[in-house]
C-alpha positions in Angstrom: -54.9 -20.6 14.3 -58.7 -20.6 14.0 -60.5 -22.6 11.3 -61.2 -19.3 9.4 -57.6 -18.0 9.6 -55.3 -18.5 6.6 -51.6 -19.0 6.8 -49.5 -15.9 6.6 -48.5 -15.8 2.9 -45.2 -14.6 1.6 -44.9 -13.9 -2.2 -41.5 -13.6 -3.8 -41.7 -11.6 -7.1 -39.3 -11.3 -10.0 -39.7 -10.7 -13.7 -40.8 -13.9 -15.3 -41.0 -16.3 -12.2 -38.4 -18.7 -13.5 -35.1 -17.7 -11.6 -35.0 -15.5 -8.6 -38.6 -15.7 -7.3 -38.8 -19.5 -7.4 -35.3 -19.7 -5.8 -36.5 -17.4 -3.1 -39.7 -19.4 -2.6 -37.9 -22.7 -2.2 -35.3 -21.3 0.1 -37.8 -19.4 2.3 -40.0 -22.4 2.5 -37.0 -24.5 3.6 -36.5 -22.1 6.5 -40.2 -22.0 7.3 -40.3 -25.8 7.5 -37.0 -26.0 9.4 -38.5 -23.8 12.1 -41.7 -25.9 12.2 -43.9 -23.1 10.8 -45.2 -24.8 7.7 -48.7 -24.8 9.0 -48.6 -21.1 9.8 -46.6 -19.6 6.9 -47.2 -20.2 3.2 -44.5 -19.2 0.6 -45.3 -18.7 -3.1 -43.7 -17.0 -6.1 -44.9 -15.1 -9.1 -43.7 -12.6 -11.7 -44.6 -9.1 -12.8 -44.6 -10.2 -16.4 -46.2 -13.1 -18.3 -43.3 -13.5 -20.7 -42.3 -16.8 -19.2 -45.8 -18.0 -18.7 -46.0 -21.8 -18.1 -42.3 -22.4 -18.1 -40.5 -24.4 -15.4 -37.8 -23.1 -13.2 -34.7 -22.2 -15.2 -32.3 -25.2 -15.3 -29.4 -23.1 -14.1 -31.4 -22.1 -11.0 -32.4 -25.8 -10.5 -28.7 -26.7 -10.7 -27.5 -24.3 -8.0 -30.5 -25.2 -5.8 -29.6 -28.9 -6.0 -26.0 -28.2 -5.4 -27.0 -26.4 -2.1 -29.2 -29.3 -1.0 -32.6 -28.0 -1.9 -33.3 -30.7 -4.5 -36.1 -32.4 -2.6 -37.9 -29.0 -2.2 -37.9 -28.1 -5.9 -41.5 -28.4 -7.1 -41.7 -30.6 -10.2 -44.8 -28.7 -11.4 -43.6 -25.1 -11.2 -45.7 -23.0 -13.6 -44.3 -19.6 -14.2 -47.0 -16.9 -14.1 -47.7 -13.3 -13.6 -49.1 -12.5 -10.1 -52.9 -12.9 -10.1 -55.6 -10.8 -8.3 -56.3 -13.7 -6.0 -52.7 -14.0 -5.0 -52.6 -10.2 -4.4 -55.7 -10.5 -2.1 -54.3 -13.3 0.0 -50.6 -12.2 0.2 -49.4 -10.7 3.5 -45.8 -9.9 2.5 -44.7 -9.2 -1.0 -40.9 -9.6 -1.6 -39.9 -8.1 -5.0 -36.3 -8.9 -5.9 -35.5 -5.5 -7.4 -36.7 -1.9 -7.3 -38.0 -2.4 -10.9 -40.1 -5.4 -9.7 -41.3 -3.3 -6.8 -42.5 -0.5 -9.0 -44.3 -2.9 -11.4 -45.9 -4.7 -8.4 -47.0 -1.4 -6.8 -48.9 -0.5 -10.0 -50.9 -3.8 -9.6 -51.7 -3.4 -5.9 -54.6 -1.6 -4.3 -53.5 1.2 -2.0 -54.3 -0.8 1.1 -51.7 -3.5 0.1 -48.8 -1.3 -0.8 -47.4 -1.2 2.8 -46.9 -4.9 2.6 -44.2 -4.6 -0.2 -40.6 -4.8 1.0 -37.6 -5.4 -1.3 -36.2 -8.8 -0.6 -32.7 -7.5 0.4 -34.2 -4.8 2.6 -34.2 -7.3 5.4 -30.4 -7.7 5.2 -29.0 -6.0 8.4 -25.6 -5.6 6.7 -27.0 -3.3 4.0 -27.8 0.4 4.6 -31.3 1.5 4.0 -31.3 3.0 0.5 -32.3 6.7 0.1 -35.7 7.3 -1.6 -35.3 6.8 -5.3 -32.1 4.7 -4.8 -33.8 1.4 -3.9 -32.0 -0.3 -6.8 -28.9 0.0 -4.7 -30.0 -3.2 -2.9 -31.4 -5.1 -5.9 -30.8 -8.8 -5.9 -28.5 -9.7 -8.8 -30.1 -10.7 -12.1 -28.5 -14.0 -13.1 -30.5 -14.4 -16.3 -27.9 -13.1 -18.7 -25.0 -14.6 -16.8 -23.7 -18.0 -16.1 -22.9 -20.2 -13.1 -21.2 -17.3 -11.2 -24.3 -15.0 -11.4 -26.6 -17.8 -10.2 -24.3 -18.5 -7.3 -24.2 -14.9 -6.4 -28.1 -14.8 -6.6 -28.5 -17.9 -4.4 -25.9 -16.5 -1.9 -27.9 -13.3 -1.6 -31.2 -15.1 -1.2 -29.8 -17.5 1.4 -28.2 -14.8 3.4 -31.4 -12.8 3.8 -33.9 -15.6 4.2 -33.4 -16.2 7.9 -33.9 -12.4 8.6 -37.2 -12.5 6.6 -38.5 -15.5 8.6 -37.4 -13.8 11.9 -39.5 -10.7 10.9 -42.5 -12.8 9.9 -42.3 -14.8 13.1 -42.6 -11.6 15.1 -45.6 -10.6 13.1 -47.5 -13.9 13.6 -46.4 -14.3 17.2 -44.5 -17.5 16.7 
């Protein structure tokens, strides 16, 4: 990487940036670091809404992350926020968790950035590619209104797809 080059940036995106997107950020960063790509790939998270602005990661998400061994990787200073223009500019891959997040995100992006948006679960080789207008068929479960089970399903889905996303990014950066 040259002095002027920036790391390839992945942005996970959900509603308020307190459950799914920080879980995705932490898990993807784990895989990036496990493969020794921490200096070439940056992983961040944001929301499409500011309704949870400044809040930490949801305690239920923290609990399932710790139970899966990601405790050391949970940032103590997570600050929920809506995606910013600067983040949009420097992001190379946007990973909305649902079709609704994707639609909201696409409204924020300049036309030249829209091709960089891929639903998180679209990288799952076990899922069929949804028909146009049916993207919600591969939405990542929303654990917010649920309990322990829904958070476990969400982390299962995030963990299952994470290696495929990193494989895809590795191909793009020539790792």
